[in-house]
C-alpha positions as a LaTeX table, in Angstrom:
\begin{tabular}{lrrr}
\hline
Residue & $x$ (\AA) & $y$ (\AA) & $z$ (\AA) \\
\hline
Met1 & 66.34 & 123.94 & 111.81 \\
Lys2 & 67.74 & 121.36 & 109.51 \\
Ala3 & 66.28 & 120.03 & 106.29 \\
Leu4 & 67.21 & 118.03 & 103.18 \\
Thr5 & 67.40 & 120.60 & 100.38 \\
Phe6 & 68.54 & 120.93 & 96.82 \\
Lys7 & 69.75 & 124.14 & 95.20 \\
Arg8 & 69.19 & 123.57 & 91.43 \\
Tyr9 & 67.89 & 121.23 & 88.83 \\
Gly10 & 70.05 & 118.88 & 86.82 \\
Lys11 & 72.83 & 116.34 & 87.24 \\
Asn12 & 74.32 & 118.25 & 90.25 \\
Pro13 & 71.33 & 119.53 & 92.24 \\
Glu14 & 73.48 & 119.91 & 95.39 \\
Ile15 & 71.31 & 117.78 & 97.64 \\
Gly16 & 72.38 & 118.03 & 101.33 \\
Ile17 & 71.30 & 118.82 & 104.82 \\
Thr18 & 71.34 & 122.55 & 105.46 \\
Asp19 & 69.93 & 125.05 & 107.85 \\
Val20 & 66.66 & 126.55 & 106.78 \\
Pro21 & 64.24 & 129.01 & 108.57 \\
Arg22 & 61.76 & 127.55 & 110.90 \\
Pro23 & 58.28 & 127.52 & 109.15 \\
Met24 & 55.89 & 130.39 & 109.65 \\
Leu25 & 52.41 & 129.10 & 110.39 \\
Lys26 & 49.35 & 130.21 & 108.52 \\
Pro27 & 45.98 & 130.14 & 110.40 \\
Asp28 & 45.00 & 126.81 & 108.84 \\
Glu29 & 48.30 & 125.07 & 109.43 \\
Met30 & 49.99 & 123.23 & 112.36 \\
Leu31 & 53.57 & 122.76 & 113.09 \\
Val32 & 54.64 & 119.04 & 113.11 \\
Gln33 & 57.85 & 117.81 & 114.63 \\
Val34 & 58.79 & 115.28 & 111.98 \\
His35 & 59.66 & 111.82 & 113.31 \\
Ala36 & 59.96 & 110.10 & 109.92 \\
Ala37 & 59.56 & 110.97 & 106.29 \\
Ser38 & 59.51 & 108.70 & 103.14 \\
Val39 & 61.01 & 109.25 & 99.75 \\
Asn40 & 59.13 & 108.83 & 96.52 \\
Pro41 & 60.30 & 108.56 & 92.95 \\
Val42 & 58.87 & 112.05 & 92.17 \\
Asp43 & 61.55 & 113.48 & 94.54 \\
Asn44 & 64.27 & 112.30 & 92.19 \\
Met45 & 62.21 & 113.51 & 89.21 \\
Ile46 & 62.04 & 116.92 & 90.83 \\
Thr47 & 65.75 & 117.35 & 91.42 \\
Ser48 & 66.64 & 116.19 & 87.91 \\
Gly49 & 64.39 & 118.98 & 86.49 \\
Gln50 & 61.94 & 116.59 & 84.80 \\
Met51 & 59.05 & 118.24 & 86.54 \\
Lys52 & 60.08 & 121.90 & 86.31 \\
Ala53 & 57.44 & 122.76 & 83.74 \\
Val54 & 54.80 & 121.57 & 86.17 \\
Leu55 & 56.10 & 122.06 & 89.65 \\
Gln56 & 57.72 & 125.37 & 90.86 \\
Phe57 & 60.24 & 125.67 & 93.59 \\
Lys58 & 62.16 & 128.47 & 95.26 \\
Phe59 & 65.73 & 127.44 & 96.02 \\
Pro60 & 67.04 & 126.18 & 98.20 \\
Ala61 & 63.94 & 123.96 & 98.40 \\
Thr62 & 63.24 & 121.28 & 100.99 \\
Leu63 & 62.66 & 117.75 & 99.55 \\
Gly64 & 59.95 & 115.22 & 100.50 \\
Ser65 & 56.22 & 115.22 & 100.80 \\
Asp66 & 55.41 & 112.29 & 103.16 \\
Leu67 & 55.69 & 112.65 & 106.91 \\
Ala68 & 54.61 & 111.31 & 110.30 \\
Gly69 & 55.26 & 113.26 & 113.47 \\
Val70 & 53.74 & 115.14 & 116.46 \\
Val71 & 51.84 & 118.45 & 116.40 \\
Thr72 & 53.69 & 121.02 & 118.52 \\
Glu73 & 51.75 & 124.20 & 117.51 \\
Ile74 & 48.42 & 124.91 & 115.79 \\
Gly75 & 47.22 & 127.87 & 113.78 \\
Ser76 & 44.21 & 129.90 & 114.92 \\
Arg77 & 41.78 & 128.19 & 112.54 \\
Val78 & 42.82 & 124.53 & 113.20 \\
Thr79 & 40.02 & 122.67 & 114.92 \\
Arg80 & 40.53 & 118.96 & 114.07 \\
Phe81 & 43.90 & 118.51 & 115.79 \\
Lys82 & 45.56 & 119.50 & 119.04 \\
Ile83 & 49.11 & 119.84 & 120.33 \\
Gly84 & 50.50 & 116.34 & 121.04 \\
Asp85 & 48.50 & 114.54 & 118.38 \\
Ala86 & 50.51 & 111.95 & 116.32 \\
Val87 & 49.66 & 112.62 & 112.68 \\
Phe88 & 50.65 & 111.68 & 109.16 \\
Ala89 & 50.24 & 113.62 & 106.05 \\
Asn90 & 51.16 & 114.22 & 102.41 \\
Thr91 & 52.22 & 117.73 & 101.55 \\
Phe92 & 52.87 & 117.34 & 97.81 \\
Glu93 & 52.68 & 120.68 & 96.07 \\
Leu94 & 51.67 & 122.45 & 99.28 \\
Gly95 & 54.95 & 124.40 & 99.58 \\
Thr96 & 56.38 & 122.57 & 102.53 \\
Gly97 & 59.00 & 119.89 & 102.38 \\
Ala98 & 58.74 & 116.86 & 104.63 \\
Ile99 & 62.41 & 115.74 & 105.17 \\
Ala100 & 63.02 & 118.37 & 107.86 \\
Glu101 & 62.95 & 118.67 & 111.54 \\
Leu102 & 59.76 & 120.65 & 111.42 \\
Ala103 & 57.03 & 121.02 & 108.82 \\
Ala104 & 54.02 & 123.42 & 108.42 \\
Val105 & 51.24 & 121.11 & 107.51 \\
Pro106 & 47.72 & 122.33 & 106.38 \\
Glu107 & 45.00 & 120.85 & 108.44 \\
Arg108 & 43.21 & 119.59 & 105.37 \\
Ala109 & 46.30 & 117.42 & 104.41 \\
Ala110 & 46.72 & 115.57 & 107.70 \\
Ala111 & 45.08 & 112.64 & 109.55 \\
Leu112 & 45.54 & 111.05 & 112.95 \\
Met113 & 48.13 & 108.27 & 112.74 \\
Pro114 & 46.74 & 104.72 & 113.27 \\
Ala115 & 47.78 & 103.78 & 116.84 \\
Asn116 & 49.10 & 100.31 & 115.64 \\
Leu117 & 51.74 & 101.85 & 113.44 \\
Asp118 & 55.09 & 103.41 & 114.39 \\
Phe119 & 56.27 & 106.69 & 112.90 \\
Val120 & 58.40 & 104.93 & 110.23 \\
Gln121 & 55.45 & 102.73 & 109.03 \\
Ala122 & 53.06 & 105.68 & 109.11 \\
Ala123 & 55.42 & 107.88 & 107.08 \\
Ser124 & 55.57 & 105.24 & 104.41 \\
Ile125 & 51.85 & 105.55 & 103.58 \\
Pro126 & 50.53 & 108.92 & 102.53 \\
Met127 & 51.79 & 109.34 & 99.01 \\
Val128 & 51.44 & 105.69 & 97.92 \\
Gly129 & 48.10 & 105.43 & 99.83 \\
Leu130 & 46.57 & 108.50 & 98.35 \\
Thr131 & 47.94 & 107.78 & 94.87 \\
Ser132 & 46.48 & 104.27 & 94.93 \\
Trp133 & 43.16 & 105.49 & 96.38 \\
Gln134 & 42.66 & 108.38 & 93.87 \\
Ala135 & 43.92 & 106.38 & 90.76 \\
Leu136 & 41.90 & 103.25 & 91.49 \\
Lys137 & 38.69 & 104.74 & 92.94 \\
Glu138 & 38.34 & 108.09 & 91.39 \\
Arg139 & 40.04 & 107.67 & 87.98 \\
Ala140 & 39.67 & 104.01 & 87.11 \\
Tyr141 & 36.41 & 103.45 & 89.04 \\
Val142 & 37.51 & 100.01 & 90.14 \\
Arg143 & 34.72 & 97.78 & 91.57 \\
Ala144 & 34.26 & 94.26 & 92.87 \\
Gly145 & 34.65 & 91.59 & 90.25 \\
Gln146 & 36.90 & 93.58 & 87.92 \\
Lys147 & 40.49 & 92.77 & 86.98 \\
Val148 & 43.22 & 95.29 & 87.72 \\
Phe149 & 46.84 & 95.12 & 86.45 \\
Ile150 & 49.42 & 96.88 & 88.53 \\
Thr151 & 52.94 & 97.14 & 87.11 \\
Ala152 & 55.93 & 96.72 & 89.39 \\
Gly153 & 53.97 & 95.17 & 92.23 \\
Ser154 & 56.86 & 95.15 & 94.71 \\
Gly155 & 57.49 & 98.93 & 94.51 \\
Gly156 & 56.22 & 101.51 & 96.86 \\
Val157 & 52.84 & 102.21 & 95.06 \\
Gly158 & 52.57 & 98.59 & 93.92 \\
Thr159 & 52.70 & 96.99 & 97.35 \\
Phe160 & 49.88 & 99.42 & 98.65 \\
Ala161 & 47.81 & 99.34 & 95.33 \\
Ile162 & 47.62 & 95.53 & 95.20 \\
Gln163 & 46.14 & 95.48 & 98.74 \\
Leu164 & 43.69 & 98.30 & 98.08 \\
Ala165 & 42.55 & 96.74 & 94.78 \\
Lys166 & 41.87 & 93.47 & 96.75 \\
His167 & 39.94 & 95.38 & 99.38 \\
Leu168 & 37.76 & 96.90 & 96.57 \\
Gly169 & 37.03 & 93.32 & 95.46 \\
Ala170 & 39.13 & 93.17 & 92.35 \\
Lys171 & 41.27 & 90.40 & 90.98 \\
Val172 & 44.86 & 91.70 & 90.68 \\
Gly173 & 47.62 & 90.90 & 88.22 \\
Thr174 & 51.11 & 92.24 & 88.62 \\
Thr175 & 54.77 & 92.04 & 87.50 \\
Thr176 & 57.79 & 91.58 & 89.65 \\
Ser177 & 61.22 & 89.88 & 89.67 \\
Thr178 & 61.80 & 86.20 & 90.75 \\
Gly179 & 62.85 & 87.29 & 94.31 \\
Asn180 & 59.68 & 89.19 & 95.02 \\
Val181 & 57.06 & 86.77 & 93.77 \\
Glu182 & 56.21 & 85.54 & 97.21 \\
Leu183 & 55.97 & 89.07 & 98.57 \\
Val184 & 53.37 & 90.26 & 95.97 \\
Arg185 & 51.44 & 87.00 & 96.42 \\
Ser186 & 51.29 & 87.60 & 100.14 \\
Leu187 & 49.79 & 91.06 & 99.53 \\
Gly188 & 47.02 & 89.43 & 97.51 \\
Ala189 & 48.13 & 89.37 & 93.91 \\
Asp190 & 46.26 & 86.61 & 91.93 \\
Glu191 & 48.26 & 86.52 & 88.71 \\
Val192 & 51.88 & 87.22 & 89.15 \\
Val193 & 54.24 & 87.52 & 86.10 \\
Asp194 & 57.98 & 87.16 & 86.68 \\
Tyr195 & 59.26 & 89.66 & 84.17 \\
Lys196 & 62.59 & 88.02 & 84.05 \\
Lys197 & 60.93 & 84.85 & 82.62 \\
Gln198 & 57.83 & 85.98 & 80.81 \\
Gln199 & 56.35 & 89.06 & 79.03 \\
Phe200 & 53.11 & 90.00 & 80.78 \\
Glu201 & 51.41 & 91.11 & 77.61 \\
Lys202 & 51.70 & 87.50 & 76.24 \\
Val203 & 50.20 & 85.85 & 79.27 \\
Leu204 & 47.60 & 88.18 & 80.70 \\
Gln205 & 44.22 & 89.19 & 79.22 \\
Gly206 & 40.74 & 90.42 & 79.96 \\
Tyr207 & 41.73 & 93.27 & 82.27 \\
Asp208 & 39.51 & 96.23 & 83.13 \\
Ala209 & 42.07 & 98.76 & 84.41 \\
Val210 & 45.84 & 99.24 & 84.47 \\
Leu211 & 47.81 & 101.26 & 86.99 \\
Gly212 & 51.16 & 102.10 & 85.39 \\
Thr213 & 53.85 & 102.72 & 87.95 \\
Ala214 & 57.04 & 101.63 & 86.07 \\
Lys215 & 58.93 & 103.57 & 83.59 \\
Gly216 & 59.66 & 102.15 & 80.12 \\
Asp217 & 57.29 & 100.57 & 77.68 \\
Ala218 & 55.11 & 98.63 & 80.13 \\
Val219 & 52.25 & 101.20 & 80.06 \\
Glu220 & 52.00 & 101.04 & 76.18 \\
Lys221 & 52.27 & 97.23 & 76.12 \\
Ser222 & 49.44 & 96.95 & 78.74 \\
Ile223 & 46.93 & 98.17 & 76.15 \\
Gly224 & 47.02 & 94.63 & 74.74 \\
Ile225 & 45.71 & 93.07 & 77.98 \\
Leu226 & 42.74 & 95.36 & 78.37 \\
Lys227 & 39.13 & 94.73 & 77.35 \\
Ala228 & 37.39 & 97.39 & 75.24 \\
Gly229 & 36.26 & 100.15 & 77.64 \\
Gly230 & 39.36 & 99.55 & 79.83 \\
Lys231 & 41.23 & 102.36 & 81.46 \\
Ile232 & 44.98 & 102.98 & 81.83 \\
Val233 & 45.95 & 105.35 & 84.65 \\
Ser234 & 49.77 & 106.17 & 84.36 \\
Leu235 & 51.86 & 107.69 & 87.23 \\
Val236 & 54.98 & 107.70 & 85.01 \\
Gly237 & 53.79 & 109.37 & 81.87 \\
Pro238 & 53.52 & 110.26 & 79.09 \\
Leu239 & 51.94 & 113.50 & 80.32 \\
Asp240 & 48.77 & 114.43 & 78.34 \\
Ala241 & 46.79 & 117.53 & 77.34 \\
Ala242 & 44.05 & 116.86 & 79.81 \\
Phe243 & 46.56 & 116.98 & 82.68 \\
Ala244 & 47.87 & 120.31 & 81.35 \\
Arg245 & 44.39 & 121.81 & 81.10 \\
Ala246 & 43.43 & 120.56 & 84.57 \\
Arg247 & 46.43 & 122.40 & 85.93 \\
Arg248 & 45.69 & 125.59 & 83.73 \\
Leu249 & 49.03 & 125.37 & 82.05 \\
Asn250 & 49.71 & 127.52 & 79.04 \\
Phe251 & 48.72 & 126.69 & 75.52 \\
Phe252 & 52.28 & 125.69 & 74.56 \\
Leu253 & 52.62 & 123.10 & 77.35 \\
Thr254 & 49.08 & 121.83 & 76.60 \\
Phe255 & 50.28 & 121.35 & 72.99 \\
Val256 & 53.52 & 119.68 & 74.03 \\
Phe257 & 51.90 & 117.29 & 76.51 \\
Gly258 & 49.38 & 116.44 & 73.82 \\
Leu259 & 52.16 & 115.48 & 71.42 \\
Met260 & 53.90 & 113.43 & 74.14 \\
Ser261 & 50.86 & 111.36 & 74.65 \\
Arg262 & 49.62 & 111.23 & 70.98 \\
Arg263 & 51.06 & 107.77 & 70.28 \\
Ile264 & 49.64 & 106.01 & 73.36 \\
Asn265 & 46.30 & 107.83 & 72.98 \\
Asn266 & 45.97 & 106.68 & 69.38 \\
Leu267 & 46.94 & 103.07 & 70.21 \\
Ala268 & 44.38 & 103.08 & 73.09 \\
Lys269 & 41.49 & 104.60 & 70.98 \\
Lys270 & 41.90 & 101.84 & 68.37 \\
Arg271 & 41.02 & 99.43 & 71.18 \\
Gly272 & 38.26 & 101.45 & 72.81 \\
Ile273 & 40.56 & 102.21 & 75.88 \\
Thr274 & 41.07 & 105.46 & 77.69 \\
Tyr275 & 44.49 & 106.67 & 78.73 \\
Ser276 & 45.27 & 109.31 & 81.38 \\
Phe277 & 48.29 & 110.60 & 83.24 \\
Phe278 & 47.75 & 111.02 & 86.98 \\
Phe279 & 49.13 & 113.22 & 89.74 \\
Thr280 & 48.09 & 112.65 & 93.39 \\
Arg281 & 46.69 & 115.46 & 95.60 \\
Pro282 & 46.87 & 115.80 & 99.41 \\
Asp283 & 43.62 & 114.89 & 101.09 \\
Gly284 & 43.38 & 114.36 & 104.86 \\
Asp285 & 39.77 & 112.96 & 104.72 \\
Gln286 & 40.89 & 110.22 & 102.40 \\
Leu287 & 43.99 & 109.61 & 104.56 \\
Thr288 & 41.64 & 109.14 & 107.55 \\
Glu289 & 39.89 & 106.47 & 105.62 \\
Ile290 & 43.15 & 104.89 & 104.72 \\
Ala291 & 44.19 & 105.05 & 108.35 \\
Glu292 & 41.13 & 102.85 & 109.25 \\
Leu293 & 42.22 & 100.17 & 106.72 \\
Leu294 & 45.66 & 100.20 & 108.32 \\
Arg295 & 44.25 & 100.14 & 111.88 \\
Thr296 & 42.10 & 97.12 & 111.08 \\
Glu297 & 45.06 & 95.57 & 109.26 \\
Arg298 & 43.19 & 95.09 & 105.99 \\
Ile299 & 46.21 & 96.87 & 104.54 \\
Arg300 & 49.74 & 96.64 & 105.95 \\
Pro301 & 52.60 & 98.97 & 105.30 \\
Val302 & 55.69 & 97.50 & 103.41 \\
Val303 & 58.97 & 99.23 & 104.38 \\
Asp304 & 62.12 & 98.16 & 102.56 \\
Lys305 & 64.87 & 100.25 & 104.24 \\
Val306 & 65.26 & 102.93 & 106.83 \\
Phe307 & 67.93 & 105.61 & 106.52 \\
Pro308 & 68.92 & 108.07 & 109.44 \\
Phe309 & 68.24 & 111.63 & 108.69 \\
Leu310 & 71.95 & 112.36 & 108.08 \\
Gln311 & 71.90 & 109.83 & 105.30 \\
Ala312 & 68.74 & 111.13 & 103.67 \\
Lys313 & 70.57 & 111.87 & 100.38 \\
Glu314 & 71.63 & 108.21 & 100.33 \\
Ala315 & 67.99 & 107.19 & 100.69 \\
Leu316 & 67.20 & 109.14 & 97.46 \\
Ala317 & 70.10 & 107.41 & 95.68 \\
Tyr318 & 69.00 & 103.99 & 96.89 \\
Leu319 & 65.43 & 104.64 & 95.73 \\
Ala320 & 66.74 & 105.70 & 92.26 \\
Glu321 & 68.29 & 102.20 & 91.83 \\
Gly322 & 64.68 & 100.91 & 91.49 \\
Arg323 & 65.07 & 97.75 & 93.50 \\
Ser324 & 63.31 & 98.62 & 96.72 \\
Lys325 & 60.63 & 96.32 & 98.01 \\
Gly326 & 57.92 & 98.65 & 99.37 \\
Lys327 & 58.91 & 102.08 & 100.77 \\
Val328 & 62.23 & 103.76 & 101.70 \\
Val329 & 61.97 & 105.91 & 104.83 \\
Val330 & 64.13 & 108.53 & 106.48 \\
Lys331 & 64.04 & 108.54 & 110.33 \\
Met332 & 64.76 & 111.71 & 112.19 \\
Ser333 & 67.08 & 111.60 & 115.20 \\
His334 & 64.73 & 112.62 & 118.00 \\
\hline
\end{tabular}
């Protein structure tokens, strides 16, 4: 079968569509014929080698961790799904790439697709949906009446996180460029800062939580808009010692990550704020709850551009430009 693979880390990872062996199913897995898969910033971070201390791959490795498709085979222990089911899933760190004709998906990572979405829309959701869900609900404990600041509101995570924060009853602030102000407002953003005209840290205040999705100094600057007791959850770093310990990384990496986050932790502590780096995890039960929000249209998918499978490498390059409004999706040629 064909898949989008890379052969090494660095500036020339040799990304391309190659023939790879058909997945071998474990008892708790199902074989999914992939109809669409979305790309995420972490895919480009992986190929560049930025994540090699944390994520391990055997080369050639199949890229992608978001998919939607149809179950064609089930393992002996699978009970929640049957052949013919339309499912969507996030397979991040589960050892199976998503940008492929077929993928072995653990039952615990999948959910039934909302019937009102097509495969492209469904494939756009798992990573950004689970990231937003876990970061806002489990890490930042966002509740009704609070104020949440989400950097880069028109990006993949941003477009979902704004809607989820609103669903949780929060007031939402965000940054975006001039051309995307209306988009983020339509998703529910209350305070919108056009970063081409204003600096958010000079106009926003009194926030309870920050979800950092944009590289650069925005995460550090967001300390100034938080109340004492506020929380910063960053998807873009710096990595911290707590993250290293949670993943049982060695002493050296724990020390290094501690150094990397020392500055932001010191700045945060002075203001009574907590900082943490966050990595999402696959969770089919949470994805089922997210599917219900999509089915009832309390949250809608935002898809920027769709690339055919044979142009999957170009989809990654387009995402790396950092200008997409919502998600970038690869559609298979079934």
